[in-house]
C-alpha positions as CSV (number, residue, x, y, z in Angstrom):
1,X,-0.1,0.0,-0.1
2,X,1.3,3.4,-0.9
3,X,2.4,5.6,2.1
4,X,0.7,8.9,2.9
5,X,1.7,12.3,2.1
6,X,1.0,14.8,5.0
7,X,0.7,18.4,4.2
8,X,0.6,20.9,6.7
9,X,-1.4,24.1,5.4
10,X,-4.2,24.3,2.9
11,X,-3.2,27.7,1.3
12,X,-2.3,27.9,-2.5
13,X,1.2,25.9,-1.9
14,X,-0.7,23.2,0.2
15,X,-3.6,22.8,-2.2
16,X,-1.7,22.5,-5.4
17,X,0.9,20.2,-3.6
18,X,-2.0,17.9,-2.8
19,X,-3.6,17.9,-5.9
20,X,-0.3,17.0,-7.8
21,X,0.4,14.1,-5.3
22,X,-3.1,12.8,-5.4
23,X,-3.2,13.0,-9.2
24,X,0.1,10.9,-9.2
25,X,-1.7,8.3,-7.1
26,X,-0.4,9.3,-3.7
27,X,-2.9,9.2,-0.7
28,X,-2.9,12.8,0.8
29,X,-3.8,14.4,4.3
30,X,-4.2,18.1,4.6
31,X,-3.8,19.4,8.1
32,X,-5.4,22.8,7.9
33,X,-5.8,24.9,11.5
34,X,-8.7,27.0,9.9
35,X,-11.5,27.4,11.0
36,X,-10.4,25.9,14.2
37,X,-7.7,28.6,14.7
38,X,-8.1,31.7,13.0
39,X,-5.6,34.3,11.4
40,X,-5.6,38.0,11.3
41,X,-6.1,37.9,7.6
42,X,-8.4,34.9,6.9
43,X,-12.3,35.3,6.7
44,X,-13.2,31.5,6.0
45,X,-12.2,27.9,6.5
46,X,-11.9,27.4,2.7
47,X,-8.7,26.1,1.1
48,X,-6.7,28.6,-1.1
49,X,-8.4,31.5,0.3
50,X,-7.1,34.8,-1.1
51,X,-6.3,37.4,1.7
52,X,-4.6,40.2,-0.1
53,X,-4.7,41.3,-3.6
54,X,-7.2,39.0,-5.8
55,X,-4.6,39.3,-8.7
56,X,-2.3,36.8,-10.0
57,X,-0.7,39.6,-12.1
58,X,0.4,39.6,-15.8
59,X,-1.0,36.4,-17.8
60,X,1.7,37.4,-20.8
61,X,3.7,34.2,-21.0
62,X,5.7,35.8,-23.8
63,X,6.9,38.9,-22.1
64,X,6.4,38.5,-18.5
65,X,8.1,35.7,-16.1
66,X,5.0,35.6,-13.9
67,X,2.9,35.0,-17.3
68,X,5.5,32.2,-18.2
69,X,4.8,30.7,-14.5
70,X,1.1,30.5,-15.4
71,X,1.8,28.7,-18.7
72,X,4.1,26.4,-16.9
73,X,1.5,25.5,-14.2
74,X,-1.2,25.1,-16.9
75,X,1.1,22.8,-18.7
76,X,1.4,20.7,-15.6
77,X,-2.3,20.3,-14.8
78,X,-2.2,22.7,-12.0
79,X,-5.4,23.1,-9.9
80,X,-4.9,26.4,-9.0
81,X,-4.3,27.7,-12.5
82,X,-7.5,25.9,-13.7
83,X,-9.8,27.2,-10.9
84,X,-8.1,30.7,-11.5
85,X,-9.4,30.6,-15.2
86,X,-12.5,29.2,-14.4
87,X,-13.3,32.1,-12.2
88,X,-11.5,34.8,-13.8
89,X,-12.6,38.6,-13.9
90,X,-11.9,41.0,-16.5
91,X,-8.6,42.7,-15.6
92,X,-7.1,43.8,-19.0
93,X,-4.0,42.1,-19.3
94,X,-3.8,40.7,-15.5
95,X,-5.4,37.3,-14.3
96,X,-7.6,38.8,-11.5
97,X,-9.8,36.1,-9.8
98,X,-13.2,36.2,-8.1
99,X,-11.8,35.1,-4.7
100,X,-14.7,33.4,-2.6
101,X,-15.7,31.2,-5.5
102,X,-12.3,30.5,-6.5
103,X,-11.3,29.4,-3.1
104,X,-14.8,27.3,-2.8
105,X,-14.1,25.7,-6.0
106,X,-10.3,24.6,-4.9
107,X,-11.8,23.1,-1.6
108,X,-14.5,21.3,-3.3
109,X,-12.3,19.8,-6.0
110,X,-9.7,18.7,-3.2
111,X,-12.6,17.4,-0.9
112,X,-14.1,15.4,-3.6
113,X,-10.9,13.7,-4.7
114,X,-10.8,9.9,-3.5
115,X,-7.1,10.3,-2.4
116,X,-7.2,13.3,-0.5
117,X,-8.5,13.8,3.3
118,X,-8.8,17.4,4.8
119,X,-8.5,17.5,8.8
120,X,-9.3,20.4,10.4
121,X,-6.3,20.7,13.1
122,X,-3.5,22.6,14.0
123,X,0.0,21.0,13.7
124,X,2.3,22.4,16.4
125,X,5.6,20.5,16.0
126,X,7.8,19.2,13.1
127,X,6.9,15.5,12.6
128,X,9.4,12.9,13.8
129,X,8.8,10.5,10.7
130,X,6.6,9.9,7.8
131,X,6.4,12.0,4.5
132,X,5.5,15.8,5.1
133,X,5.2,19.1,3.4
134,X,5.1,22.4,5.5
135,X,3.2,25.0,3.4
136,X,2.1,26.8,6.2
137,X,2.2,30.2,4.4
138,X,3.0,33.6,5.7
139,X,0.8,33.2,9.0
140,X,2.6,30.0,10.3
141,X,1.2,29.3,13.6
142,X,3.4,30.5,16.6
143,X,3.9,27.0,18.0
144,X,5.0,25.4,14.9
145,X,7.1,28.6,13.8
146,X,9.0,28.2,17.1
147,X,9.6,24.5,16.4
148,X,11.0,25.3,12.9
149,X,13.0,28.0,14.4
150,X,14.4,25.8,17.1
151,X,15.1,23.0,14.4
152,X,17.0,25.5,12.4
153,X,19.3,26.5,15.2
154,X,18.2,30.1,14.4
155,X,15.5,32.6,14.6
156,X,13.0,32.6,11.7
157,X,13.3,35.5,9.3
158,X,10.3,37.6,9.1
159,X,9.0,40.7,7.4
160,X,5.5,42.6,7.5
161,X,3.0,42.2,4.7
162,X,0.1,44.7,4.2
163,X,-3.6,44.4,2.8
164,X,-5.2,46.7,0.7
165,X,-8.9,48.1,1.1
166,X,-12.0,47.2,-0.7
167,X,-14.7,49.4,-1.5
168,X,-18.2,48.7,-2.5
169,X,-18.7,49.5,-6.1
170,X,-22.1,51.3,-5.8
171,X,-20.5,54.0,-3.4
172,X,-18.0,55.3,-6.0
173,X,-18.8,58.6,-7.6
174,X,-19.0,57.9,-11.2
175,X,-19.5,61.3,-12.0
176,X,-16.0,61.9,-11.1
177,X,-14.5,58.3,-11.8
178,X,-14.4,56.5,-14.8
179,X,-13.8,52.9,-16.3
180,X,-10.7,52.3,-18.5
181,X,-7.8,49.7,-18.2
182,X,-4.4,51.3,-18.6
183,X,-3.6,51.9,-22.4
184,X,-7.2,50.2,-23.1
185,X,-5.6,46.8,-22.5
186,X,-7.9,43.6,-23.2
187,X,-9.5,42.1,-25.9
188,X,-13.0,42.7,-24.7
189,X,-14.9,45.9,-23.6
190,X,-15.0,44.3,-20.2
191,X,-11.5,43.8,-20.2
192,X,-10.9,47.2,-21.5
193,X,-13.1,49.0,-18.7
194,X,-12.1,46.3,-16.0
195,X,-10.6,49.4,-13.8
196,X,-12.2,52.3,-12.1
197,X,-10.0,55.5,-12.3
198,X,-10.1,58.1,-9.8
199,X,-8.2,61.4,-11.0
200,X,-6.4,63.8,-9.0
201,X,-5.0,67.4,-9.6
202,X,-1.4,68.5,-8.3
203,X,-2.9,70.2,-5.3
204,X,-5.1,67.2,-4.4
205,X,-2.3,64.9,-5.0
206,X,-0.2,67.2,-2.5
207,X,-2.7,67.3,0.2
208,X,-3.2,63.5,0.0
209,X,0.7,62.8,0.4
210,X,0.5,65.1,3.4
211,X,-2.4,63.5,4.8
212,X,-0.8,59.8,4.5
213,X,2.5,61.1,6.0
214,X,0.5,62.6,8.9
215,X,-2.0,59.8,9.5
216,X,-2.0,57.4,12.6
217,X,-0.1,54.2,12.1
218,X,0.2,50.6,13.5
219,X,2.8,50.6,15.8
220,X,5.4,47.5,15.8
221,X,5.7,45.7,19.5
222,X,8.9,46.1,20.9
223,X,11.8,44.3,19.6
224,X,10.1,44.0,16.2
225,X,11.7,45.8,13.2
226,X,9.5,46.9,10.0
227,X,11.3,44.9,7.1
228,X,8.7,44.9,4.3
229,X,8.7,43.0,0.9
230,X,9.2,45.9,-1.7
231,X,6.6,44.2,-4.0
232,X,4.1,44.7,-1.1
233,X,4.9,48.3,0.6
234,X,2.5,49.9,2.4
235,X,1.3,53.2,0.5
236,X,2.4,55.6,3.3
237,X,5.8,53.8,3.2
238,X,6.4,54.6,-0.5
239,X,5.3,58.0,0.3
240,X,7.9,58.4,3.1
241,X,10.7,57.6,0.2
242,X,9.7,60.9,-1.6
243,X,6.7,62.9,-2.5
244,X,6.7,61.8,-6.2
245,X,7.2,58.0,-5.6
246,X,3.2,57.2,-5.6
247,X,3.0,59.1,-8.9
248,X,5.5,57.2,-10.4
249,X,4.1,54.0,-8.8
250,X,0.6,52.9,-8.1
251,X,-0.7,56.2,-8.8
252,X,0.8,56.9,-12.3
253,X,-1.7,58.6,-14.7
254,X,0.0,57.3,-17.9
255,X,-2.0,55.3,-20.3
256,X,-5.5,57.0,-19.1
257,X,-8.1,59.6,-20.3
258,X,-10.6,61.0,-18.1
259,X,-13.9,61.2,-20.3
260,X,-15.3,63.7,-17.9
261,X,-12.3,66.3,-18.6
262,X,-10.7,64.7,-21.7
263,X,-8.4,67.7,-22.3
264,X,-6.9,67.7,-19.0
265,X,-4.3,65.3,-18.3
266,X,-4.7,64.2,-14.3
267,X,-1.8,64.6,-12.2
268,X,-2.1,61.4,-10.6
269,X,-4.8,58.4,-10.7
270,X,-6.0,56.0,-8.1
271,X,-7.2,52.5,-9.7
272,X,-9.5,50.2,-8.4
273,X,-9.7,46.6,-9.8
274,X,-12.7,44.3,-9.8
275,X,-12.7,42.1,-6.7
276,X,-15.8,39.7,-7.6
277,X,-17.6,38.6,-10.5
278,X,-20.9,40.5,-9.6
279,X,-18.6,43.8,-9.8
280,X,-20.1,44.8,-6.6
281,X,-16.6,45.1,-4.8
282,X,-13.3,46.8,-5.9
283,X,-10.0,46.8,-4.4
284,X,-7.8,49.9,-4.4
285,X,-4.7,48.8,-6.4
286,X,-1.2,49.2,-4.6
287,X,-2.8,50.8,-1.5
288,X,-1.6,48.2,1.1
289,X,-1.6,50.2,4.2
290,X,-0.5,50.1,7.9
291,X,-2.8,53.2,8.9
292,X,-5.0,52.9,11.6
293,X,-8.8,52.2,10.4
294,X,-10.0,55.6,11.6
295,X,-7.2,57.2,9.5
296,X,-7.8,55.0,6.4
297,X,-11.3,56.3,6.2
298,X,-10.5,60.0,6.6
299,X,-7.3,59.9,4.1
300,X,-9.1,57.7,1.5
301,X,-12.1,60.0,1.4
302,X,-9.8,62.7,0.0
303,X,-9.5,60.5,-3.4
304,X,-11.8,62.2,-5.7
305,X,-14.9,59.8,-6.3
306,X,-14.3,58.0,-3.1
307,X,-15.6,60.8,-0.6
308,X,-18.4,58.7,0.3
309,X,-17.1,55.5,-0.2
310,X,-18.1,52.5,2.0
311,X,-15.5,49.9,2.7
312,X,-16.3,46.1,2.5
313,X,-12.8,45.8,4.2
314,X,-10.1,48.1,5.3
315,X,-6.5,47.7,4.9
316,X,-4.1,45.9,7.3
317,X,-0.8,44.6,8.2
318,X,0.4,41.1,9.3
319,X,3.7,39.6,10.3
320,X,5.0,37.2,7.5
321,X,7.4,34.5,8.4
322,X,9.8,32.9,6.2
323,X,12.8,30.5,6.5
324,X,16.5,31.0,5.1
325,X,15.7,28.3,2.5
326,X,19.3,28.4,0.8
327,X,20.8,27.3,4.2
328,X,18.1,25.0,5.3
329,X,16.8,23.2,2.2
330,X,18.2,20.7,-0.3
331,X,17.6,20.7,-4.2
332,X,14.4,18.6,-3.6
333,X,13.0,21.2,-1.1
334,X,13.8,18.9,1.9
335,X,14.7,20.1,5.3
336,X,18.6,19.2,5.5
337,X,18.3,18.1,9.2
338,X,15.0,16.3,8.5
339,X,15.0,14.9,5.0
340,X,11.4,13.4,5.5
341,X,10.2,17.2,5.8
342,X,9.6,19.4,2.8
343,X,8.8,23.1,2.6
344,X,6.7,24.8,-0.1
345,X,5.0,28.1,-0.6
346,X,5.6,31.5,0.9
347,X,7.3,30.2,4.0
348,X,10.3,29.2,1.4
349,X,10.8,32.8,0.6
350,X,9.0,33.1,-2.6
351,X,6.4,35.9,-2.8
352,X,3.1,35.9,-4.5
353,X,0.0,33.6,-4.9
354,X,1.4,32.3,-8.2
355,X,4.9,31.6,-7.1
356,X,3.7,29.9,-3.8
357,X,1.4,27.4,-5.6
358,X,4.4,26.9,-8.1
359,X,6.4,25.5,-5.2
360,X,3.6,23.5,-4.1
361,X,3.5,21.9,-7.4
362,X,6.9,21.0,-7.4
363,X,7.0,19.8,-3.8
364,X,4.1,17.6,-4.4
365,X,5.4,16.0,-7.4
366,X,8.8,15.7,-5.7
367,X,7.2,14.2,-2.8
368,X,4.9,11.9,-4.7
369,X,7.9,10.5,-6.7
370,X,10.0,9.8,-3.7
371,X,6.8,7.9,-2.1
372,X,6.6,5.8,-5.3
373,X,10.4,4.9,-5.0
374,X,11.8,7.2,-7.5
375,X,13.2,10.8,-8.0
376,X,12.2,13.5,-10.5
377,X,14.9,14.9,-12.8
378,X,16.5,18.3,-11.8
379,X,13.9,21.0,-12.9
380,X,15.7,23.1,-15.7
381,X,17.1,26.3,-14.4
382,X,16.0,28.0,-17.4
383,X,12.2,27.6,-16.6
384,X,10.3,29.9,-14.4
385,X,9.7,27.0,-12.0
386,X,13.7,26.2,-12.0
387,X,14.6,29.6,-11.8
388,X,12.4,30.0,-8.5
389,X,13.4,26.6,-6.9
390,X,17.3,27.2,-7.6
391,X,16.8,30.7,-6.1
392,X,15.6,29.4,-2.9
393,X,17.6,26.2,-2.7
394,X,21.0,27.6,-3.2
395,X,21.1,30.4,-5.9
396,X,20.4,33.3,-3.6
397,X,23.0,34.6,-1.0
398,X,21.9,33.2,2.4
399,X,23.3,36.3,4.4
400,X,20.9,38.7,2.4
401,X,18.2,36.4,1.6
402,X,14.7,38.0,1.3
403,X,11.3,37.0,-0.1
404,X,11.3,37.2,-4.1
405,X,8.8,37.3,-6.9
406,X,9.4,35.3,-10.2
407,X,11.5,37.6,-12.6
408,X,13.9,37.3,-15.6
409,X,16.7,38.3,-13.4
410,X,16.6,34.7,-11.8
411,X,17.1,33.1,-15.3
412,X,20.5,32.1,-16.8
413,X,21.1,34.9,-19.0
414,X,20.5,34.7,-22.8
415,X,23.5,35.1,-25.0
416,X,23.9,38.1,-27.0
417,X,24.4,36.9,-30.4
418,X,24.6,39.2,-33.2
419,X,24.7,42.3,-31.1
420,X,22.7,43.7,-28.4
421,X,19.1,42.6,-28.2
422,X,16.0,44.6,-27.3
423,X,14.1,43.7,-24.4
424,X,11.0,42.3,-26.0
425,X,13.0,40.0,-28.3
426,X,15.2,39.1,-25.0
427,X,12.2,38.3,-23.0
428,X,10.6,36.3,-25.8
429,X,14.0,34.2,-26.1
430,X,13.8,33.5,-22.3
431,X,10.2,32.5,-22.8
432,X,10.7,30.1,-25.7
433,X,13.5,28.4,-24.2
434,X,11.9,28.0,-21.1
435,X,8.5,26.5,-22.5
436,X,10.7,23.9,-24.4
437,X,12.6,22.7,-21.3
438,X,9.4,22.8,-19.2
439,X,7.8,20.5,-21.9
440,X,10.6,18.2,-22.1
441,X,10.8,18.0,-18.2
442,X,7.3,17.2,-18.2
443,X,7.7,14.4,-20.4
444,X,10.5,12.7,-18.2
445,X,9.6,9.7,-16.0
446,X,12.5,9.6,-13.6
447,X,15.9,10.8,-13.0
448,X,18.6,8.5,-13.7
449,X,19.3,6.1,-10.7
């Protein structure tokens, strides 16, 4: 009888790992502490619940590294990508997801799988034997986090993650705001109008920045330091880096034309992206925040079009734990001191829903292969999957290791034959090379013994 794979955590990584292993014929038990034990960010007991943005970012598999990762996961029969495609929302060139139906669909598919069992319980210690994947994500329970830190012989690394607010669409003043995707991206009218835009004049922008800087903010406990992931900085932290930072970041006005004042270019624009299929909820893009709730309501009311906005959820901030993977994990994502334990997802130091699910996909396949008596061939470093797993298992500098999104800087460079290549040509070479290598890897059965 095939041994069982145990997975701790039912987020993106744990769900994908369970699916991949079960599809390979390995019995799986998912140990998920929710809803028995809640967290700051989660609202439900669903697997693969989205707690921050509802976007999987760019879906362009020829010019974008995360779009390439989407392609690789689809090619591997990934559950997360299948359900994301099924519950997709218009979002221009991005892949945005109707978060609750998406999570419910992932949960139903896994609970209905004959080889998957979901147990609602908290795991508080590293297991002594068996086959395990730790995929507890950024909000690992304190007891398990301490057990991991004790095993590693050092403190776990940590940074802070911020959550953007969500607005009720019918409370946005559309006599001021308008619908348009940047540069009118999207093949359909729904995609080209997937975002709601709120314009600002120079005076309004300057007053908004002043209010951000002066607002009451969440204080850290004594001994905590604010290490943020650069891809998810609180908006007020961005403002502290310079008064124009926001205008060249989430509030950039380029690629947009205000139909209410077509002859006047906005100085800055706040964008909101659809958050559910009904179009009743929109999240404020890039507006992660550590402002206190009262301050958020006052500051966000300064945004033209949001003066009377009602919030389905205000922003927040939480501690995000991850391990020093280059030091602790081998190339098979196993804990060097306990090879029967693998790690996957954000706790390994990848950042983002897609990257987390991707590492779950690999961990699930690696664990299933091991249980069945063989090992997988090394994942080609020229693929998006390979670039990520190489980075976290030895490619990154351990002393300065920080969470990382997938990006072409992690890939082996393209040779510049025939002179310097343009960016679009170079990225196309990266993605063509990756797709060929990933397709070949998926066709391999086992590594040479």
